[in-house]
C-alpha positions in Angstrom: 2.6 86.5 38.3 -1.0 85.8 38.9 -3.8 85.8 36.2 -6.2 88.5 37.4 -9.9 88.2 35.7 -13.7 88.1 36.6 -14.5 84.4 36.0 -15.9 82.9 38.5 -15.7 79.3 36.5 -12.3 79.7 36.5 -11.5 80.6 39.3 -13.7 77.5 40.6 -11.3 75.6 38.4 -8.4 76.6 39.8 -10.2 75.6 43.4 -11.2 72.5 42.4 -7.5 71.0 41.5 -6.2 72.5 45.1 -4.7 75.3 43.9 -5.5 79.0 46.0 -6.8 82.1 45.0 -7.0 85.8 45.6 -11.1 86.3 47.0 -12.4 89.8 47.2 -14.5 90.2 50.1 -16.1 93.3 51.8 -13.7 93.3 54.4 -10.6 92.7 52.8 -9.0 90.5 50.1 -8.6 86.5 51.4 -6.1 83.5 50.2 -8.2 80.9 49.8 -8.8 77.3 49.6 -10.6 74.5 50.0 -10.8 74.3 53.5 -11.7 70.8 53.8 -8.5 69.1 52.7 -5.3 70.0 55.2 -3.0 69.3 52.1 -4.5 72.8 51.3 -5.1 74.7 54.4 -1.1 73.8 54.4 -1.0 75.8 51.5 -2.4 78.7 52.8 -0.2 78.6 55.9 2.8 78.3 53.7 2.0 81.0 51.4 1.7 83.7 54.1 4.0 82.3 56.1 1.6 82.2 59.1 2.0 80.1 62.3 0.3 77.3 62.1 -0.9 78.1 66.1 -3.0 80.9 64.5 -6.4 79.6 62.8 -8.1 79.9 60.2 -12.2 81.5 59.0 -14.1 79.3 57.0 -16.0 81.0 54.3 -19.5 79.7 53.0 -22.7 81.2 51.4 -25.8 80.3 53.9 -26.4 79.1 57.4 -27.9 75.9 55.7 -24.8 74.8 54.3 -22.2 75.9 57.8 -24.7 73.6 59.7 -22.9 70.4 58.0 -19.9 71.3 59.7 -20.5 72.5 63.1 -22.3 70.7 65.9 -24.8 73.3 67.5 -25.8 76.7 66.7 -26.1 78.4 70.1 -29.2 80.7 70.6 -27.6 83.7 70.1 -25.6 82.9 67.2 -28.6 82.2 65.2 -29.6 85.9 66.4 -26.5 87.2 64.9 -26.8 85.7 61.9 -30.1 86.6 61.1 -29.3 90.0 61.8 -26.0 90.6 60.1 -25.2 87.7 57.6 -24.1 88.0 54.8 -21.8 90.5 56.4 -18.2 91.4 58.4 -19.2 89.4 61.5 -17.0 85.6 62.0 -18.6 83.6 64.4 -17.2 80.4 66.8 -18.9 77.3 66.4 -18.0 74.2 67.8 -16.8 71.9 64.5 -17.3 68.3 63.8 -15.5 65.7 62.5 -15.3 67.5 58.9 -13.5 70.4 59.9 -9.5 69.6 59.4 -7.6 69.8 63.2 -5.2 72.0 60.7 -7.7 74.4 59.6 -8.4 75.1 63.2 -5.2 74.8 64.5 -6.7 72.2 66.4 -9.0 74.1 68.8 -12.5 72.9 69.3 -14.1 75.4 67.3 -14.7 76.4 63.8 -14.7 80.3 62.3 -17.3 80.9 59.8 -18.6 84.0 57.9 -20.8 84.6 54.8 -19.5 87.5 52.9 -21.4 90.2 51.7 -19.8 89.9 48.7 -21.0 89.3 45.2 -18.2 88.1 43.8 -17.4 85.5 46.8 -21.4 84.7 47.3 -21.2 84.0 43.7 -18.0 81.6 43.6 -19.4 79.8 47.2 -22.7 79.1 46.0 -20.9 77.0 43.1 -18.6 75.3 45.7 -19.2 71.8 48.1 -17.0 73.2 50.6 -16.4 76.0 52.3 -13.3 77.9 51.8 -10.5 79.1 54.1 -9.7 82.2 53.0 -7.9 84.2 55.2 -5.9 87.9 54.3 -4.1 87.5 51.1 -0.9 89.2 52.7 2.2 87.9 54.1 1.4 87.4 57.4 1.6 90.3 59.7 1.8 92.3 57.1 -1.1 95.3 55.8 -4.2 93.6 54.8 -5.1 94.0 50.8 -8.4 95.6 50.1 -7.6 95.7 46.0 -6.3 92.6 44.1 -3.5 94.8 42.8 -2.8 94.6 46.5 -2.8 91.3 46.4 -0.7 91.0 43.3 2.2 93.2 44.9 2.2 90.6 47.4 1.4 86.7 46.5 1.3 87.1 42.4 4.3 84.7 42.1 3.0 82.7 44.6 -0.6 81.8 43.2 -2.0 81.3 39.6 -5.2 83.7 40.1 -6.6 87.0 41.0 -10.5 87.1 41.4 -11.0 90.5 40.7 -14.7 91.9 42.3 -15.7 95.8 43.3 -13.4 97.0 46.1 -13.6 96.2 49.6 -16.5 98.3 50.5 -15.7 98.1 55.1 -11.8 97.9 54.6 -11.0 95.9 58.0 -11.4 92.6 58.9 -14.7 90.8 60.5 -15.7 90.9 64.2 -15.5 87.8 65.8 -17.6 86.5 68.2 -17.7 83.4 70.3 -19.9 82.3 73.5 -19.0 80.9 76.7 -21.6 80.2 79.9 -23.9 82.1 77.8 -22.0 85.0 77.0 -21.3 86.7 74.1 -17.8 87.0 73.4 -15.8 89.6 71.2 -12.3 87.5 70.4 -11.2 90.6 68.0 -12.8 94.1 67.4 -13.6 94.5 63.1 -16.2 95.9 60.6 -18.9 95.2 62.9 -19.6 98.0 65.1 -20.0 96.3 69.1 -23.0 98.6 69.9 -24.7 97.2 66.7 -23.8 93.4 68.0 -25.1 94.7 71.5 -29.2 95.7 70.0 -29.4 91.5 69.2 -28.1 90.2 71.9 -27.4 92.6 74.7 -24.1 93.0 76.6 -21.0 91.5 75.1 -17.7 91.0 77.0 -14.5 92.4 74.7 -11.5 89.7 75.1 -7.6 91.9 74.0 -5.6 90.2 71.6 -3.0 88.0 72.4 0.7 87.1 71.5 0.8 83.5 72.5 -1.7 80.8 71.7 -4.8 82.6 70.3 -8.4 81.3 70.9 -9.7 82.7 67.4 -8.1 84.2 64.0 -6.5 87.8 63.7 -5.5 87.6 67.8 -2.1 88.0 68.0 -0.6 91.0 69.2 2.0 91.9 66.0 -0.3 92.3 63.3 -1.4 94.1 60.4 2.4 96.2 60.8 4.2 98.1 57.3 7.4 97.2 56.6 8.6 100.8 57.5 8.3 101.5 61.9 5.5 103.2 62.7 5.0 105.2 65.6 1.9 105.8 67.4 0.6 108.9 69.6 0.9 112.6 69.7 1.8 113.4 65.8 2.8 117.2 66.7 5.0 116.4 69.0 7.0 113.0 67.5 7.0 115.5 64.3 9.4 117.4 66.3 10.9 114.6 67.9 11.9 112.8 64.8 12.7 116.0 62.7 16.3 114.1 61.4 13.9 111.7 59.6 11.4 111.7 56.4 8.1 111.4 57.5 4.8 110.1 56.9 1.9 110.8 59.2 -1.6 108.9 59.2 -4.4 111.2 61.4 -8.0 110.8 61.4 -8.8 113.9 59.4 -6.9 116.3 60.3 -3.2 117.7 58.3 -0.5 118.0 60.0 2.4 120.2 59.1 6.0 119.3 59.4 5.8 116.0 57.8 7.4 114.8 54.3 3.8 113.0 53.2 0.5 113.0 55.4 -2.8 111.6 54.6 -5.9 111.6 56.8 -8.3 108.4 56.7 -11.2 110.8 56.3 -11.7 114.2 56.2 -15.4 114.6 57.2 -14.8 112.6 60.0 -17.1 109.8 58.9 -15.1 106.5 60.4 -16.8 103.9 57.6 -14.6 106.1 55.4 -11.9 106.0 57.9 -11.8 102.3 58.3 -11.9 101.9 54.3 -8.9 104.0 53.5 -6.7 102.5 56.5 -5.2 100.0 55.0 -4.8 101.4 51.7 -3.1 104.0 53.4 -0.9 102.4 55.7 0.3 100.5 52.2 1.0 104.3 50.5 3.1 105.3 53.1 5.1 102.1 53.2 6.0 102.5 49.7 7.1 105.7 49.7 10.2 107.1 50.5 9.8 108.0 54.3 11.8 106.7 57.1 9.5 106.4 59.6 5.3 106.3 60.0 3.7 108.5 62.9 0.4 107.8 62.9 -2.3 108.2 66.2 -5.6 107.2 67.9 -8.7 107.6 66.5 -11.6 108.6 68.4 -12.5 105.3 70.6 -16.7 105.3 69.1 -18.3 102.7 66.2 -15.2 101.6 64.5 -12.6 103.7 65.7 -12.2 100.9 68.3 -11.5 98.0 66.0 -9.1 101.0 64.0 -7.4 101.9 67.1 -7.0 97.8 67.7 -5.3 97.6 64.3 -3.0 101.2 65.0 -1.6 99.7 67.7 -1.1 96.4 66.3 0.7 97.8 63.4 3.2 99.9 65.8 3.9 96.9 67.9 7.5 95.7 67.1 8.6 92.0 68.8 
């Protein structure tokens, strides 16, 4: 099993030796390695069992450091960087030759972000390369928000997990790019759309893709537990599936008739709901229920990103 420790120097040592580690961020835990070495990036795809056509996000500590790896930063990108970095927004930029094709799945653009997490930033500042760090889970499964989640899923495949404060956003970053002068949201995430609009004006939100994605995290079936999960009216579904042992995941209401009933927030706080999403899905998946039933949350603010994750968790190819 992996060593779990808060020693940044030890984390750096493993990374410098081209090993992979578990990296805490404010969104979810990442599976991190040198993003400029194709052989290391290949290990990330292998450990996650992630399709090579699904590009990775690079993590750095400053805009100046990121400039080394991109050809240009549009004005709108600068505005978003200055407003929200460090934070849960990833920005697509045209890459230069220093970023290997494998990191970007052959695309012309590279995804970058600066995480708002003290341990992650402290580590990144010691490195002379950015870290590729998709969520530290087997591909398609629930994203991890604690070191223990990473240990359970990947502890036998990596040597080290950097311990840090719990991921307080709880869902992945919002991904933004630019086409023909327009700001495009490729993935809904931890930064609300309305906050982005305040900085750059109107945006276009793309639907997720089930074929080759233009950005990380766009595949249709994703974030799913191993148990079947149905999205719909919880009361109706409980009655229809009364022959099964049922676990429910609701926004704020506790439902009668379920064997296990978890709520994302008792107070209607959408930020709390986002923070609890993956950990509650994991609790239900690790329980003895036969089926997980869930519902959409109010489709405002971070609720849009939560609903996106729930819809993809419920998809079965």
